[in-house]
C-alpha positions in Angstrom: 87.8 106.4 117.9 87.9 105.1 114.4 84.1 104.2 112.9 83.4 100.6 112.6 82.4 99.3 109.4 78.4 97.6 109.9 79.4 95.2 107.0 82.5 94.0 108.1 82.5 94.8 112.2 86.0 96.1 112.3 87.4 99.7 111.8 88.4 100.7 108.1 92.3 100.5 107.2 94.1 103.4 105.8 95.9 103.4 102.9 99.1 103.9 103.9 98.5 101.6 107.1 97.4 99.0 104.8 100.7 99.3 102.0 103.0 99.8 105.5 102.2 96.1 106.4 103.6 94.5 103.4 105.9 91.9 103.8 109.0 92.1 101.2 111.2 89.4 100.0 112.9 89.9 96.7 110.7 89.5 94.3 107.9 88.6 96.1 105.4 90.3 98.9 102.4 89.9 100.2 100.2 91.6 102.3 96.6 90.8 104.6 93.9 92.8 102.9 91.1 93.8 105.0 87.7 93.6 104.1 86.9 97.2 103.7 89.4 97.5 100.4 86.9 95.1 98.6 85.2 95.7 95.6 82.4 93.6 95.3 84.1 89.8 95.5 87.4 91.3 95.0 89.8 93.2 96.0 89.9 97.0 94.6 91.7 97.0 91.2 93.6 99.7 92.2 95.0 98.0 95.0 95.7 95.0 92.9 97.9 97.2 90.9 99.8 98.9 93.6 100.7 95.4 95.7 101.7 94.3 92.1 103.9 97.5 91.7 105.2 96.7 94.7 107.1 93.7 94.4 108.5 95.2 90.9 109.7 97.9 93.3 111.8 95.1 95.0 113.6 94.4 91.8 113.7 97.5 90.0 113.5 100.3 93.5 114.4 103.7 91.9 113.6 104.2 88.4 110.6 105.6 87.6 107.3 103.8 86.3 106.7 105.1 82.9 103.4 102.4 82.0 101.4 99.3 83.8 99.4 97.0 81.9 97.5 94.2 83.5 95.1 91.8 82.9 92.6 90.7 85.6 91.8 87.0 84.9 89.7 85.9 88.2 88.8 87.9 91.5 91.2 88.2 94.2 89.4 87.5 97.3 90.1 89.5 100.1 92.8 87.8 103.2 96.6 87.2 102.0 97.1 88.6 98.8 100.7 87.4 97.0 102.5 89.0 94.1 105.7 87.5 92.4 108.0 89.3 89.9 110.7 88.9 87.6 112.4 91.1 85.1 111.8 90.1 81.9 114.6 92.5 80.3 116.8 95.5 81.0 117.7 98.1 78.1 119.6 100.6 78.4 117.3 103.1 80.0 114.0 101.0 80.4 113.5 97.8 82.5 110.3 95.9 81.8 108.9 93.5 85.0 106.2 91.3 84.9 104.0 90.4 88.5 101.8 88.0 89.0 99.0 88.1 91.7 98.7 84.4 92.4 96.6 82.0 94.7 99.1 78.7 95.1 99.6 78.0 91.4 96.7 80.0 89.8 97.4 83.4 88.2 94.7 85.8 88.9 96.4 88.7 87.9 99.0 89.5 85.5 100.6 92.7 85.1 103.5 94.1 83.2 105.5 97.2 84.3 108.0 99.4 82.1 110.3 102.0 84.0 112.5 104.0 82.2 115.3 106.8 83.1 115.1 110.0 81.7 116.4 110.5 78.4 117.3 113.7 76.5 114.9 114.9 73.9 113.7 118.3 72.3 110.3 117.2 72.4 108.1 118.5 75.1 104.2 118.3 74.8 102.3 118.7 78.4 98.4 118.5 78.6 96.2 121.2 79.5 93.8 120.8 82.1 90.6 122.2 80.2 88.0 124.3 82.3 84.8 122.5 83.4 81.8 124.9 83.3 80.2 125.8 87.1 77.4 124.1 87.7 75.3 121.2 89.8 77.7 119.0 91.8 77.4 115.5 93.1 78.5 114.2 95.9 79.2 110.4 95.9 78.3 109.2 99.6 79.6 105.7 101.0 76.3 103.5 101.4 77.1 100.9 103.4 75.5 97.3 101.6 74.9 99.7 99.0 78.4 101.2 97.7 81.7 98.7 97.7 83.1 98.8 100.4 86.7 100.2 99.3 84.9 103.6 98.3 84.9 104.7 102.4 88.1 105.1 101.1 87.6 108.3 98.8 86.5 111.7 99.1 84.3 112.0 95.6 82.3 114.7 93.8 81.0 114.4 90.2 81.7 118.0 88.9 80.3 116.7 85.3 78.0 113.7 84.4 76.2 111.5 87.3 77.0 108.3 89.6 76.2 105.0 88.4 72.5 103.9 88.1 71.0 107.1 87.7 69.9 106.9 83.6 72.4 109.7 82.8 73.8 109.2 79.1 76.4 111.6 78.6 80.0 110.2 77.4 82.0 112.4 79.4 82.4 112.4 83.2 84.6 114.8 85.7 85.4 114.2 89.1 86.7 115.4 92.2 88.4 112.7 94.0 90.3 112.5 97.3 91.6 109.7 99.6 90.9 109.6 103.7 94.3 108.9 104.0 97.3 111.1 105.5 100.7 111.9 103.8 101.5 113.5 100.7 100.5 111.3 97.2 102.8 108.8 96.1 102.9 106.4 92.7 100.0 103.8 95.0 98.0 106.5 95.6 98.0 107.5 92.0 96.8 104.0 90.7 94.3 104.0 93.5 92.5 107.5 92.5 93.5 106.7 88.4 90.9 103.5 88.6 88.4 104.7 91.4 85.7 106.1 88.8 83.5 103.4 88.1 82.2 102.6 84.2 80.5 105.3 82.7 78.1 102.5 81.1 76.7 102.1 84.8 75.5 105.9 84.9 73.5 104.7 81.8 71.6 102.3 83.7 68.5 102.6 86.2 69.3 100.4 87.9 71.9 98.3 89.9 74.1 96.4 87.6 77.9 94.5 88.1 80.9 95.9 86.6 84.2 94.6 86.0 87.9 95.3 84.2 89.6 93.4 81.9 92.6 94.9 80.7 93.8 98.4 82.2 97.1 100.6 80.8 98.4 103.2 83.1 101.2 106.2 81.9 102.6 108.2 84.4 103.7 111.6 82.9 106.5 111.9 84.8 106.9 112.6 88.6 104.2 115.0 88.7 102.8 113.3 92.1 105.6 114.4 94.1 104.9 116.8 96.8 100.7 116.9 96.2 98.6 116.0 99.0 95.7 113.6 98.6 92.3 116.4 98.5 91.0 117.8 95.1 92.5 116.0 92.6 90.8 116.0 89.3 89.7 112.5 86.7 88.5 113.8 83.4 87.0 110.3 82.0 85.5 109.7 78.5 83.9 106.3 77.1 84.5 106.5 73.4 82.3 102.9 72.8 80.2 100.4 74.3 78.8 97.1 72.7 78.0 93.9 73.9 78.5 94.3 77.3 81.8 95.3 76.4 82.8 99.4 77.3 86.2 101.1 76.2 86.9 104.2 79.0 89.9 106.7 79.0 90.9 108.8 82.0 93.3 111.5 82.6 94.5 112.2 86.2 95.1 115.8 87.6 97.0 116.2 90.8 95.5 119.0 92.7 97.5 121.9 91.4 96.5 121.0 87.9 99.5 119.2 86.8 99.0 116.1 84.4 99.7 113.2 86.4 98.6 110.0 84.4 96.6 108.8 81.7 94.9 105.1 81.2 92.6 103.3 79.4 90.4 100.3 80.5 88.4 97.7 78.9 85.5 96.8 81.2 83.0 94.5 81.0 79.2 95.9 82.4 76.3 93.2 83.6 73.0 95.4 82.5 
């Protein structure tokens, strides 16, 4: 029997099952988001991005995603989430597509994706995964009422650094991340795993506080996620600055085979 959430009273819905329920029309998708995918009072940001990307994919179904940039304007509540997309420009190799998460006439999030066909180039540079010194790891358990609902769908260990609210002042964190889902990784799973890590600034605090994302940009480093499972991914994160309640954080996402999959940067607000 599926585990019933004491917070929501319903069984959690795995990522692939949830995304299979998207209602699709050209340039528009909608999805009934279940409560177990909430992050406080808003839908988990990685899921917001995946819904927007699905709307874009109704217009650009086959060209690889190269970058996705998002601005999160207001909370996206659970229930029916709608994304509308339009092509901004199509060039010889690249297509720019815009998507809005909307509530009636109001835009709650705005994302722009760039899809680009492969080009011939003599330049090839691939990041190499740095080694992590063996040491004590920290499991990140799901604790009903304390950790956000969406975290129940992830399996996470801190390899470097510590979870939020532990008073750890390091600016670099390394996490091993997996998803409680079946099948192989999709570009949607990549968005979810790249966006899992909380603001490192929250780890500097010794008591609960809230944080939220203002802007997020993720770059896909080719198609390295294809054929990969959903366990033993790695997130290397660095907080480059924090002041006046705003932080800047960069992430490198590695597949379970150690290949670089995506890199991202976020601007966030920390209320504490």
